[in-house]
C-alpha distance (Angstrom), angle and dihedral (degrees) to the residues before:
residue distance angle dihedral
M1 . . .
Q2 3.79 . .
P3 3.83 119.7 .
D4 3.78 117.4 -98.1
V5 3.79 115.9 -92.9
I6 3.80 128.7 -115.1
A7 3.80 114.1 -138.0
R8 3.77 141.1 168.6
M9 3.78 118.7 -107.5
G10 3.77 103.6 -172.5
E11 3.80 102.3 -48.3
S12 3.81 92.4 -31.4
L13 3.80 128.0 96.2
V14 3.81 122.7 -124.6
Q15 3.79 131.3 -179.3
H16 3.80 115.4 -159.4
G17 3.77 143.4 154.7
P18 3.80 146.7 116.6
L19 3.82 94.9 -79.7
N20 3.82 92.3 74.9
G21 3.80 93.8 18.8
R22 3.77 89.5 -135.0
A23 3.78 147.9 87.3
Y24 3.82 115.1 -118.8
L25 3.80 118.4 -159.6
M26 3.80 97.0 -150.7
H27 3.80 97.5 172.9
L28 3.80 126.7 17.1
A29 3.79 116.0 -156.1
P30 3.83 106.8 -148.8
Q31 3.80 92.9 -130.8
D32 3.83 90.7 58.8
C33 3.82 94.1 60.7
P34 3.00 126.7 130.4
R35 3.84 96.2 4.5
I36 3.78 92.3 63.9
I37 3.82 91.7 64.8
S38 3.81 94.0 70.7
R39 3.81 90.5 42.4
L40 3.80 90.3 54.8
D41 3.81 89.5 49.9
R42 3.80 91.3 53.4
L43 3.80 91.3 47.1
A44 3.80 91.2 52.4
E45 3.79 95.0 44.2
D46 3.82 94.4 45.9
N47 3.81 91.5 52.0
G48 3.79 100.3 36.7
Y49 3.81 94.4 -116.4
T50 3.80 115.7 167.0
K51 3.82 98.8 -154.3
I52 3.78 142.1 34.4
F53 3.80 113.5 -157.8
A54 3.81 115.9 -165.7
K55 3.82 131.0 -172.1
V56 3.80 104.8 -160.2
P57 3.82 141.7 155.8
A58 3.79 117.8 -97.7
S59 3.81 89.3 -111.3
A60 3.84 88.5 69.6
K61 3.81 94.2 51.4
Q62 3.80 96.9 99.3
D63 3.81 94.0 51.9
F64 3.79 92.9 49.6
E65 3.81 95.3 43.2
A66 3.80 88.8 53.0
A67 3.82 86.6 58.7
E68 3.84 93.2 53.9
Y69 3.80 98.0 -94.9
R70 3.79 117.9 141.9
V71 3.80 129.3 -154.4
E72 3.82 109.7 -110.9
A73 3.81 99.3 170.4
C74 3.80 137.1 7.7
V75 3.81 125.7 -157.5
P76 3.83 113.5 -165.4
G77 3.79 114.5 -131.1
F78 3.80 92.8 3.1
F79 3.79 92.8 149.2
N80 3.81 107.6 63.5
G81 3.78 90.8 -44.4
N82 3.80 89.8 -70.7
E83 3.80 107.7 85.2
D84 3.78 132.0 36.1
G85 3.78 119.3 -114.5
L86 3.79 120.0 -134.8
F87 3.78 126.6 -155.8
M88 3.80 104.2 -153.8
G89 3.78 132.5 -176.3
R90 3.80 135.3 -157.7
Y91 3.80 119.3 -171.6
F92 3.78 134.3 -152.1
A93 3.83 95.5 -177.2
D94 3.79 126.9 47.6
W95 3.81 93.8 -141.2
R96 3.79 91.7 62.4
R97 3.80 98.7 54.6
V98 3.84 95.0 64.5
A99 3.81 124.9 56.1
A100 3.81 111.3 -127.5
D101 3.81 92.1 -146.2
A102 3.80 95.4 48.7
E103 3.82 95.7 142.4
I104 3.80 92.4 53.0
L105 3.80 90.6 48.4
K106 3.81 90.9 51.6
D107 3.79 90.0 51.1
V108 3.81 91.2 50.7
I109 3.81 90.2 55.1
R110 3.81 92.8 45.5
T111 3.79 91.4 49.1
A112 3.81 93.9 46.7
K113 3.80 92.4 49.9
A114 3.80 91.2 47.2
K115 3.80 91.0 53.1
A116 3.81 94.9 43.2
S117 3.80 92.6 99.8
Q118 3.80 92.5 54.1
T119 3.78 93.6 90.2
S120 3.80 98.3 138.5
G121 3.79 99.6 60.6
R122 3.80 98.4 89.5
N123 3.77 111.2 115.0
P124 3.81 119.4 -140.8
L125 3.77 117.2 -99.7
P126 3.81 108.8 -89.5
P127 3.82 121.6 -120.5
G128 3.78 113.7 -71.1
W129 3.82 94.6 36.1
E130 3.79 127.2 105.8
L131 3.79 137.1 170.9
D132 3.78 122.9 -141.2
R133 3.77 144.3 161.1
L134 3.79 110.5 -100.8
G135 3.79 128.2 -125.0
R136 3.80 140.1 -169.2
Q137 3.80 91.3 -77.0
H138 3.79 89.9 63.2
T139 3.82 98.0 53.1
P140 3.84 97.1 95.4
D141 3.81 90.7 53.6
M142 3.81 91.0 42.9
A143 3.80 92.0 53.2
A144 3.81 90.9 46.9
L145 3.81 91.4 51.4
Y146 3.79 93.1 48.8
S147 3.82 90.0 48.0
A148 3.80 90.2 52.1
V149 3.81 93.0 50.1
F150 3.83 103.3 37.7
D151 3.80 125.3 43.7
S152 3.80 86.6 -164.9
Y153 3.80 136.6 -2.0
P154 3.82 136.6 -171.6
F155 3.82 91.4 -112.4
P156 3.86 127.6 41.0
I157 3.80 96.6 -104.4
H158 3.81 88.9 145.2
D159 3.83 88.5 72.6
P160 3.84 118.0 84.0
A161 3.81 90.1 -154.8
Y162 3.82 91.2 57.4
L163 3.80 90.7 48.5
R164 3.81 91.2 50.9
E165 3.81 91.9 47.2
T166 3.80 94.3 50.9
M167 3.80 91.7 41.5
E168 3.79 89.7 57.5
S169 3.80 94.5 46.6
H170 3.81 115.7 35.3
V171 3.82 114.7 -30.2
R172 3.81 128.2 92.0
Y173 3.81 114.1 -159.6
Y174 3.80 126.6 -157.6
G175 3.78 132.1 -167.8
A176 3.80 142.9 -166.2
F177 3.81 113.9 -140.1
Q178 3.79 127.1 -161.5
S179 3.81 110.2 -160.3
G180 3.80 88.5 -26.1
R181 3.81 96.3 -46.7
L182 3.80 118.6 119.1
A183 3.80 104.8 -121.7
A184 3.82 104.3 163.3
L185 3.78 138.9 6.9
C186 3.78 145.5 176.9
S187 3.78 139.4 175.9
A188 3.79 145.2 -136.9
E189 3.79 112.6 -139.2
I190 3.80 105.5 -154.0
D191 3.80 120.9 -146.6
G192 3.79 99.9 -169.8
E193 3.79 94.3 175.9
N194 3.80 92.5 59.2
G195 3.81 99.7 31.0
C196 3.80 96.4 -120.7
A197 3.79 138.7 109.5
E198 3.80 133.3 -155.6
M199 3.80 117.1 -137.0
T200 3.78 101.8 -145.7
D201 3.81 152.9 133.9
F202 3.82 95.9 61.7
A203 3.80 112.4 176.0
T204 3.81 134.1 163.4
L205 3.80 126.9 -173.2
P206 3.83 111.2 -112.9
D207 3.82 93.8 -114.9
F208 3.82 91.1 59.8
R209 3.80 102.3 44.2
G210 3.78 122.1 120.0
Q211 3.81 94.0 41.8
G212 3.80 97.6 99.4
L213 3.79 94.1 -111.9
A214 3.81 93.3 147.6
A215 3.81 90.5 57.4
H216 3.80 91.6 48.0
L217 3.80 91.2 48.9
L218 3.80 92.6 47.3
G219 3.81 90.8 52.0
F220 3.79 91.8 47.0
M221 3.80 91.0 47.8
H222 3.81 91.1 50.6
G223 3.80 90.0 52.0
D224 3.79 93.0 51.1
L225 3.80 93.1 48.2
E226 3.81 92.2 48.2
Q227 3.79 91.4 48.5
N228 3.80 90.7 52.6
N229 3.79 99.1 35.7
D230 3.80 95.1 108.1
A231 3.80 84.7 72.1
L232 3.81 99.1 30.9
N233 3.84 95.7 45.5
L234 3.80 93.7 -158.4
K235 3.80 120.1 176.4
T236 3.81 103.1 173.3
L237 3.81 136.7 33.5
F238 3.79 123.1 -162.6
T239 3.76 142.7 166.4
I240 3.79 137.2 -157.0
A241 3.81 101.4 -147.1
R242 3.79 130.7 -175.9
A243 3.79 102.8 -91.0
A244 3.81 94.7 -143.7
S245 3.82 94.0 52.8
Y246 3.80 110.5 101.4
G247 3.80 90.7 -174.6
M248 3.79 99.1 54.2
N249 3.81 95.1 42.2
I250 3.81 91.3 48.7
T251 3.81 89.9 47.8
F252 3.80 92.4 57.0
A253 3.80 94.6 41.1
R254 3.81 90.4 53.2
A255 3.80 89.7 48.7
G256 3.80 90.1 61.0
Y257 3.80 99.6 -97.7
E258 3.80 120.1 146.7
F259 3.80 123.3 -136.6
A260 3.82 112.7 -110.4
G261 3.81 104.9 176.8
T262 3.80 147.1 -67.7
L263 3.82 127.3 -87.2
P264 3.84 107.0 -151.0
N265 3.81 119.0 -136.2
N266 3.76 90.0 -15.2
T267 3.79 112.1 141.9
Q268 3.79 135.0 38.5
I269 3.81 110.3 -133.7
S270 3.81 126.2 165.7
G271 3.78 94.5 -10.2
G272 3.81 102.1 -45.1
L273 3.79 141.5 73.5
E274 3.79 113.1 -103.0
S275 3.78 132.8 -167.6
M276 3.79 113.9 -123.3
N277 3.81 134.2 -148.4
V278 3.79 122.3 -142.4
W279 3.83 117.7 -143.6
H280 3.81 127.2 177.3
A281 3.80 142.2 -172.5
P282 3.81 135.2 179.6
M283 3.78 113.9 -105.4
G284 3.78 107.8 -95.4
G285 3.80 91.2 7.5
């Protein structure tokens, strides 16, 4: 199945398609609110989508709640450190609004919070490993790694051309190399307009799992963003992590991120819809 498309709706940005079975309001232009709410409804109804997922400023909350959206996560200071960001959901099917594995997801959150204070347990990278920011020359290997890890993904990260395009516009990619071989990677998706960045697209080849590479990459990524923050001017970092993944949620909790909420049945990864957890941290915090 083809990846969902990203399109303009007025001056706002919406991703939608059958892969995720949803419309995702990625960026709300203030002048489009509240008119965009009815347009999103029509888009969902015309295409048979079962969810609308909206990332909006707190000032838009009342308009969206009046249209049957509910707040699923809240990130303080998401917009330039001045206004909270809300992740809101509207559902067109009852099955989608409730996670089937709710007890497991609760245990993941409990476990991650319990381990949050264990920040000193990360072992140093062994000899032969190095971390680096990735460039155009790495995109074929990046696409191959993502293809090996994910059968499907909400964005076309399996395509070297997409990786090059995003790399040149707003995404910084980072990799872990073992004797020159790319073994794991992740990215920071920079939103310069709103002073925030999403820590995302973590993937590790099966042969190299269990070595804490995601934690090493997250720390390296933080260091690079802090070093360049005079130019980037970031205020808030966040992630949307697979809610059933103990490893990723623990990684962010140990890195000082706070839990913001769960997005039920939100994202199609490797052939199935998964609930996602939102975590956040102040830049440099």
